[in-house]
MARBAKOL-178557 format. One line per field, with one value per residue (C-alpha): residue number from 1; residue in one letter; chain; x, y, z. Coordinates in steps of 0.02 Angstrom, whole numbers, plus 50000, padded with zeros to 5 digits. Layout:
guba = (NUM, ...) $
seke = (A, ...) $
vexdo = (A, ...) $
u = (X, ...) $
v = (Y, ...) $
w = (Z, ...) $
end
This chain:
guba = (1, 2, 3, 4, 5, 6, 7, 8, 9, 10, 11, 12, 13, 14, 15, 16, 17, 18, 19, 20, 21, 22, 23, 24, 25, 26, 27, 28, 29, 30, 31, 32, 33, 34, 35, 36, 37, 38, 39, 40, 41, 42, 43, 44, 45, 46, 47, 48, 49, 50, 51, 52, 53, 54, 55, 56, 57, 58, 59, 60, 61, 62, 63, 64, 65, 66, 67, 68, 69, 70, 71, 72, 73, 74, 75, 76, 77, 78, 79, 80, 81, 82, 83, 84, 85, 86, 87, 88, 89, 90, 91, 92, 93, 94, 95, 96, 97, 98, 99, 100, 101, 102, 103, 104, 105, 106, 107, 108, 109, 110, 111, 112, 113, 114, 115, 116, 117, 118, 119, 120, 121, 122, 123, 124, 125, 126, 127, 128, 129, 130, 131, 132, 133, 134, 135, 136, 137, 138, 139, 140, 141, 142, 143, 144, 145, 146, 147, 148, 149, 150, 151, 152, 153, 154, 155, 156, 157, 158, 159, 160, 161, 162, 163, 164, 165, 166, 167, 168, 169, 170, 171, 172, 173, 174, 175, 176, 177, 178, 179, 180, 181, 182, 183, 184, 185, 186, 187, 188, 189, 190, 191, 192, 193, 194, 195, 196, 197, 198, 199, 200, 201, 202, 203, 204, 205, 206, 207, 208, 209, 210, 211, 212, 213, 214, 215, 216, 217, 218, 219, 220, 221, 222, 223, 224, 225, 226, 227, 228, 229, 230, 231, 232, 233, 234, 235, 236, 237, 238, 239, 240, 241, 242, 243, 244, 245, 246, 247, 248, 249, 250, 251, 252, 253, 254, 255, 256, 257, 258, 259, 260, 261, 262, 263, 264, 265, 266, 267, 268, 269, 270, 271, 272, 273, 274, 275, 276, 277, 278, 279, 280, 281, 282, 283, 284, 285, 286, 287, 288, 289, 290, 291, 292, 293, 294, 295, 296, 297, 298, 299, 300, 301, 302, 303, 304, 305, 306, 307, 308, 309, 310, 311, 312, 313, 314, 315, 316, 317, 318, 319, 320, 321, 322, 323, 324, 325, 326, 327, 328, 329, 330, 331, 332, 333, 334, 335, 336, 337, 338, 339, 340, 341, 342, 343, 344, 345, 346, 347, 348, 349, 350, 351, 352, 353, 354, 355, 356, 357, 358, 359, 360, 361, 362, 363, 364, 365, 366, 367, 368, 369, 370, 371, 372, 373, 374, 375, 376, 377, 378, 379, 380, 381, 382, 383, 384, 385, 386, 387, 388, 389, 390, 391) $
seke = (M, T, E, S, D, D, E, K, L, F, T, D, N, A, F, Y, L, L, A, H, H, R, R, I, L, S, D, G, R, M, A, Q, C, S, L, P, C, Y, L, V, M, P, F, I, N, T, T, G, K, K, N, R, P, T, L, G, S, Y, L, E, W, W, T, D, Y, S, F, T, K, L, Y, S, R, D, E, E, K, S, T, D, G, N, S, P, D, S, S, M, T, M, M, K, T, L, I, F, S, L, T, G, S, P, L, S, G, S, N, S, C, R, G, V, Q, E, D, G, S, V, I, S, I, V, L, S, P, F, S, K, Y, V, S, T, L, L, N, L, A, S, T, H, R, M, T, G, L, L, L, Q, G, E, P, F, S, L, Q, Q, V, I, E, T, L, R, R, E, D, S, D, R, F, R, N, G, E, E, A, R, K, E, F, S, R, V, I, D, E, V, F, A, G, T, D, Q, W, L, S, C, C, S, Y, Y, R, N, Y, R, F, G, G, C, V, V, R, T, K, E, L, Q, N, I, K, N, A, V, A, D, M, L, K, S, A, P, E, H, L, R, N, S, E, E, F, S, G, K, T, V, R, L, S, V, K, K, K, F, G, A, G, L, T, D, V, L, A, A, E, A, D, N, C, L, S, F, W, V, S, A, Y, L, K, L, V, S, E, L, R, A, G, L, I, T, A, V, Y, L, D, Y, L, D, A, L, E, K, N, K, D, E, L, E, K, I, S, A, D, I, K, T, A, R, A, G, L, K, N, G, T, V, T, Q, K, D, G, S, K, R, I, Y, E, L, K, K, R, R, R, S, L, E, M, E, T, K, N, F, L, E, Y, G, L, T, V, I, V, G, K, S, C, Y, R, M, L, R, F, N, E, M, A, V, L, E, R, F, V, A, E, H, G, S, S, V, P, A, G, L, K) $
vexdo = (A, A, A, A, A, A, A, A, A, A, A, A, A, A, A, A, A, A, A, A, A, A, A, A, A, A, A, A, A, A, A, A, A, A, A, A, A, A, A, A, A, A, A, A, A, A, A, A, A, A, A, A, A, A, A, A, A, A, A, A, A, A, A, A, A, A, A, A, A, A, A, A, A, A, A, A, A, A, A, A, A, A, A, A, A, A, A, A, A, A, A, A, A, A, A, A, A, A, A, A, A, A, A, A, A, A, A, A, A, A, A, A, A, A, A, A, A, A, A, A, A, A, A, A, A, A, A, A, A, A, A, A, A, A, A, A, A, A, A, A, A, A, A, A, A, A, A, A, A, A, A, A, A, A, A, A, A, A, A, A, A, A, A, A, A, A, A, A, A, A, A, A, A, A, A, A, A, A, A, A, A, A, A, A, A, A, A, A, A, A, A, A, A, A, A, A, A, A, A, A, A, A, A, A, A, A, A, A, A, A, A, A, A, A, A, A, A, A, A, A, A, A, A, A, A, A, A, A, A, A, A, A, A, A, A, A, A, A, A, A, A, A, A, A, A, A, A, A, A, A, A, A, A, A, A, A, A, A, A, A, A, A, A, A, A, A, A, A, A, A, A, A, A, A, A, A, A, A, A, A, A, A, A, A, A, A, A, A, A, A, A, A, A, A, A, A, A, A, A, A, A, A, A, A, A, A, A, A, A, A, A, A, A, A, A, A, A, A, A, A, A, A, A, A, A, A, A, A, A, A, A, A, A, A, A, A, A, A, A, A, A, A, A, A, A, A, A, A, A, A, A, A, A, A, A, A, A, A, A, A, A, A, A, A, A, A, A, A, A, A, A, A, A, A, A, A, A, A, A, A, A, A, A, A, A, A, A, A, A, A, A) $
u = (49983, 50062, 50079, 49909, 49822, 49888, 49824, 49663, 49648, 49657, 49554, 49423, 49407, 49457, 49288, 49254, 49412, 49339, 49189, 49288, 49401, 49355, 49400, 49555, 49616, 49587, 49697, 49886, 49887, 49767, 49833, 49999, 49959, 50083, 50019, 50095, 50257, 50193, 50032, 50163, 50297, 50364, 50399, 50511, 50671, 50630, 50590, 50632, 50541, 50510, 50420, 50292, 50118, 50028, 49833, 49810, 49869, 49800, 49632, 49679, 49732, 49558, 49454, 49556, 49597, 49442, 49549, 49601, 49432, 49298, 49187, 49221, 49124, 49139, 49250, 49192, 49038, 49101, 49065, 49161, 49201, 49069, 48917, 48907, 48772, 48645, 48584, 48747, 48800, 48973, 49048, 49138, 49327, 49493, 49653, 49779, 49925, 50040, 50159, 50269, 50376, 50345, 50483, 50396, 50211, 50210, 50102, 50008, 49904, 49781, 49615, 49498, 49295, 49161, 49151, 49342, 49377, 49544, 49556, 49717, 49705, 49804, 49823, 49879, 49977, 50056, 50150, 50019, 49966, 50122, 50176, 50013, 50030, 50221, 50181, 50049, 50169, 50300, 50172, 50108, 50287, 50321, 50178, 50194, 50378, 50264, 50174, 50190, 50162, 50159, 50039, 49908, 49921, 49802, 49710, 49689, 49624, 49472, 49446, 49453, 49310, 49213, 49195, 49172, 49025, 48925, 48912, 48859, 48765, 48593, 48604, 48700, 48574, 48599, 48763, 48771, 48663, 48784, 48943, 48851, 48808, 49017, 49050, 48950, 48979, 49189, 49130, 49004, 49093, 49187, 49141, 49282, 49260, 49359, 49291, 49252, 49242, 49397, 49420, 49504, 49577, 49748, 49777, 49959, 49896, 49725, 49576, 49601, 49522, 49406, 49323, 49118, 49242, 49325, 49135, 49082, 49235, 49186, 49013, 49075, 49180, 49017, 48924, 49035, 49057, 48868, 48869, 49015, 48943, 48902, 48703, 48650, 48746, 48648, 48495, 48499, 48401, 48546, 48631, 48481, 48432, 48630, 48565, 48413, 48501, 48641, 48506, 48408, 48545, 48574, 48747, 48845, 48931, 49023, 48951, 48919, 48827, 48868, 48701, 48759, 48928, 48886, 48761, 48893, 49011, 48877, 48832, 49029, 49033, 48887, 48955, 49140, 49030, 48965, 49125, 49218, 49097, 49076, 49286, 49256, 49131, 49183, 49376, 49374, 49427, 49583, 49614, 49624, 49717, 49861, 49843, 49877, 50035, 50104, 50088, 50160, 50306, 50331, 50331, 50474, 50551, 50551, 50692, 50804, 50732, 50764, 50953, 50992, 50967, 51055, 51192, 51176, 51182, 51338, 51409, 51399, 51444, 51627, 51617, 51605, 51725, 51864, 51853, 51849, 51898, 51767, 51781, 51752, 51600, 51513, 51525, 51428, 51299, 51262, 51262, 51160, 51044, 51028, 50978, 50836, 50760, 50783, 50674, 50556, 50521, 50521, 50353, 50292, 50320, 50232, 50082, 50055, 50089, 49988, 49830, 49863, 49842, 49671, 49598, 49689, 49809, 49645, 49564, 49692, 49687, 49501, 49484, 49632, 49735, 49886, 49841, 49860, 49719, 49586, 49651, 49666, 49488, 49428, 49518, 49418, 49253, 49281, 49377, 49238, 49263, 49441, 49433, 49443, 49614, 49690, 49657) $
v = (49991, 50175, 50307, 50404, 50244, 50191, 50349, 50351, 50176, 50259, 50404, 50309, 50192, 50316, 50319, 50139, 50097, 50243, 50149, 49984, 50049, 49926, 49787, 49838, 49892, 49736, 49629, 49662, 49614, 49744, 49890, 49870, 49886, 50001, 50161, 50233, 50366, 50504, 50512, 50562, 50653, 50759, 50587, 50509, 50627, 50668, 50489, 50376, 50224, 50135, 50254, 50303, 50296, 50163, 50123, 50075, 50251, 50337, 50250, 50295, 50448, 50484, 50421, 50493, 50682, 50780, 50902, 50763, 50781, 50946, 50990, 51048, 51125, 51046, 51165, 51151, 51206, 51322, 51532, 51659, 51695, 51842, 51778, 51607, 51491, 51459, 51319, 51223, 51100, 51014, 50846, 50765, 50772, 50687, 50757, 50620, 50735, 50830, 50903, 51072, 51133, 51091, 51202, 51363, 51307, 51348, 51219, 51137, 50986, 50889, 50797, 50677, 50698, 50580, 50565, 50531, 50694, 50779, 50954, 51084, 51119, 51240, 51179, 51269, 51252, 51113, 51051, 50962, 50859, 50814, 50752, 50670, 50566, 50510, 50460, 50354, 50272, 50265, 50161, 50057, 50028, 49922, 49832, 49777, 49702, 49578, 49539, 49359, 49355, 49469, 49637, 49641, 49773, 49892, 49791, 49636, 49746, 49814, 49636, 49549, 49681, 49671, 49495, 49502, 49632, 49514, 49374, 49517, 49624, 49548, 49708, 49845, 49989, 49893, 49907, 50106, 50125, 50032, 50128, 50300, 50266, 50228, 50365, 50491, 50427, 50475, 50651, 50678, 50825, 50877, 51092, 51140, 51155, 51227, 51406, 51503, 51658, 51786, 51829, 51686, 51615, 51623, 51672, 51579, 51407, 51396, 51377, 51378, 51266, 51387, 51325, 51384, 51470, 51593, 51628, 51650, 51786, 51893, 51877, 51968, 52090, 52154, 52160, 52264, 52375, 52412, 52443, 52586, 52650, 52839, 52857, 52883, 52733, 52608, 52685, 52659, 52524, 52440, 52426, 52372, 52231, 52172, 52192, 52097, 51956, 51953, 51914, 51784, 51665, 51520, 51456, 51313, 51219, 51045, 50935, 50998, 50920, 50942, 51080, 51154, 51168, 51254, 51367, 51409, 51476, 51569, 51653, 51683, 51767, 51886, 51939, 51979, 52077, 52176, 52189, 52251, 52380, 52440, 52444, 52578, 52671, 52672, 52703, 52817, 52957, 52850, 52787, 52970, 53050, 52914, 52955, 53116, 53078, 52983, 53133, 53243, 53135, 53114, 53297, 53310, 53190, 53254, 53377, 53256, 53130, 53276, 53301, 53121, 53132, 53268, 53192, 53010, 53126, 53201, 53046, 52964, 53124, 53108, 52927, 52991, 53107, 53027, 53136, 52995, 52826, 52670, 52619, 52766, 52830, 52679, 52658, 52823, 52782, 52624, 52710, 52856, 52739, 52641, 52802, 52828, 52656, 52664, 52833, 52786, 52617, 52713, 52806, 52651, 52532, 52694, 52679, 52495, 52463, 52607, 52551, 52385, 52449, 52517, 52404, 52241, 52125, 52033, 52202, 52301, 52151, 52146, 52317, 52308, 52461, 52409, 52487, 52689, 52703, 52600, 52700, 52867, 52860, 52786, 52966, 53055, 52971, 52989, 53143, 53231, 53102, 53159, 53238, 53447, 53430, 53310, 53385) $
w = (49994, 49959, 50098, 50034, 50028, 50244, 50283, 50201, 50276, 50458, 50407, 50341, 50499, 50638, 50705, 50681, 50775, 50909, 50924, 50974, 51086, 51232, 51119, 51033, 51211, 51269, 51151, 51145, 50966, 50900, 51034, 50967, 50791, 50710, 50634, 50470, 50521, 50448, 50534, 50676, 50594, 50751, 50844, 50720, 50768, 50915, 51001, 50889, 50808, 50970, 51059, 50910, 50943, 50941, 50878, 51067, 51147, 51001, 51084, 51278, 51199, 51122, 51247, 51416, 51359, 51309, 51232, 51097, 51020, 50937, 50827, 50651, 50517, 50332, 50261, 50080, 50176, 50278, 50285, 50331, 50513, 50524, 50435, 50495, 50424, 50558, 50489, 50490, 50610, 50651, 50643, 50759, 50751, 50824, 50801, 50738, 50691, 50763, 50655, 50759, 50860, 51064, 51116, 51027, 51020, 50831, 50747, 50593, 50657, 50585, 50619, 50543, 50529, 50565, 50362, 50333, 50301, 50359, 50434, 50478, 50663, 50750, 50934, 51094, 51214, 51075, 51221, 51318, 51160, 51117, 51300, 51339, 51191, 51197, 51379, 51340, 51169, 51298, 51416, 51263, 51216, 51388, 51383, 51194, 51271, 51334, 51203, 51121, 50935, 50813, 50839, 50676, 50543, 50533, 50413, 50509, 50653, 50547, 50449, 50606, 50703, 50544, 50547, 50741, 50706, 50571, 50699, 50852, 50756, 50660, 50539, 50497, 50560, 50729, 50709, 50686, 50823, 50943, 50867, 50872, 51060, 51126, 51012, 51104, 51248, 51206, 51157, 51315, 51383, 51238, 51255, 51124, 50909, 50754, 50737, 50585, 50684, 50596, 50773, 50834, 50674, 50637, 50468, 50447, 50497, 50494, 50614, 50791, 50931, 51047, 51207, 51262, 51408, 51271, 51237, 51390, 51429, 51248, 51311, 51483, 51414, 51294, 51455, 51550, 51407, 51385, 51578, 51557, 51380, 51389, 51409, 51237, 51163, 51317, 51248, 51074, 50955, 50921, 51092, 51191, 51069, 51110, 51315, 51298, 51170, 51323, 51460, 51378, 51274, 51357, 51430, 51315, 51433, 51427, 51326, 51149, 51003, 50824, 50814, 50993, 50914, 50773, 50876, 51013, 50860, 50776, 50948, 50945, 50785, 50853, 51024, 50919, 50798, 50958, 51072, 50908, 50890, 51038, 51064, 50901, 50993, 51165, 51127, 50964, 51079, 51149, 50978, 50880, 51015, 51002, 50804, 50844, 50965, 50828, 50701, 50830, 50841, 50641, 50638, 50762, 50677, 50525, 50534, 50589, 50427, 50322, 50395, 50398, 50208, 50176, 50249, 50156, 49990, 50063, 50096, 49935, 49845, 49936, 49888, 49687, 49702, 49810, 49956, 50090, 50067, 50013, 50206, 50295, 50159, 50171, 50357, 50372, 50258, 50350, 50502, 50436, 50365, 50523, 50611, 50488, 50523, 50703, 50705, 50574, 50676, 50842, 50769, 50731, 50849, 50962, 50865, 50857, 51044, 51106, 50997, 51045, 51239, 51181, 51091, 51113, 50988, 50924, 50915, 50812, 50706, 50675, 50651, 50540, 50627, 50557, 50386, 50381, 50266, 50380, 50545, 50437, 50387, 50565, 50635, 50509, 50531, 50746, 50766, 50864, 50998, 51062, 51206, 51198, 51295, 51189, 51012) $
end
């Protein structure tokens, strides 16, 4: 079999294997089944073949640790995070491939959905996933030393289970109901999903896992901001409606289903949108004031930047005319350019730092304040919000 065939065999049957986790874990030949090495890429160089996770260690990982399971949308049908389709549901998903650095936390992992589709996932903290799976792999390796006989291949495990199922169940429908019951039991208490909400999306690596706790945090932030909002904003029809929705919307706790997970993500997108709107409305004055300070800093540096440009021009002329040595002239130009970059970065960093302190890093990105044209347009629209003493 090719690598793609091996992976397809695993992903097509991942939930079938999970439904038989008790049977597999009770049989050493099945539990010690080796999985294709590229399914667990980070372990090839860091731990070697001996500690590579087996089928048994994967099944224990999925059943013992709730963070290895989540709900996710069908990628082909996913909507933009700011305009979710409320009619959609999510699918149960198992994390199976860990690729990244446990030290830096940077990762791009994969999960398999109920229908066998493979999706990309960003995990945090990544080291937690690596360490728990490695510990189980180590335990299963020690158990495997006592195994008599050769472990089954993945194909043999699946074929054995199917033969046993044909004797155990009267028909396919009875079997499917039992498998669903076991899988639902394993997923009971799962409170996380792969969010399509742009506020949480990792644009470099893809979707990020979100928990119901993060939804509650956003709702709490909206509630706090509404309380401190000026009277005209609190009494507006738009925000009165948000206040009502905030009080009546049900809480999502542990134990999501495919429908509830989609509803929770839609709810998250709504509250993130409300939060961004409130941040813009309530902190417009501070945002504009920081922007004006940035313009002042640019003006103060203008004379020095012009002088630096003139000095660079003079140094280049000296090189051309031979009045300075190549070494001295090049060094002078390098130092002047370095100073110019430093001045330019100081003002840019001042602006970014000030805005992220005021609105937070995620809001800064979502409001696109890193794009000067967007920020200038915001300031032009909210200029009247600047406190008189700051103009």
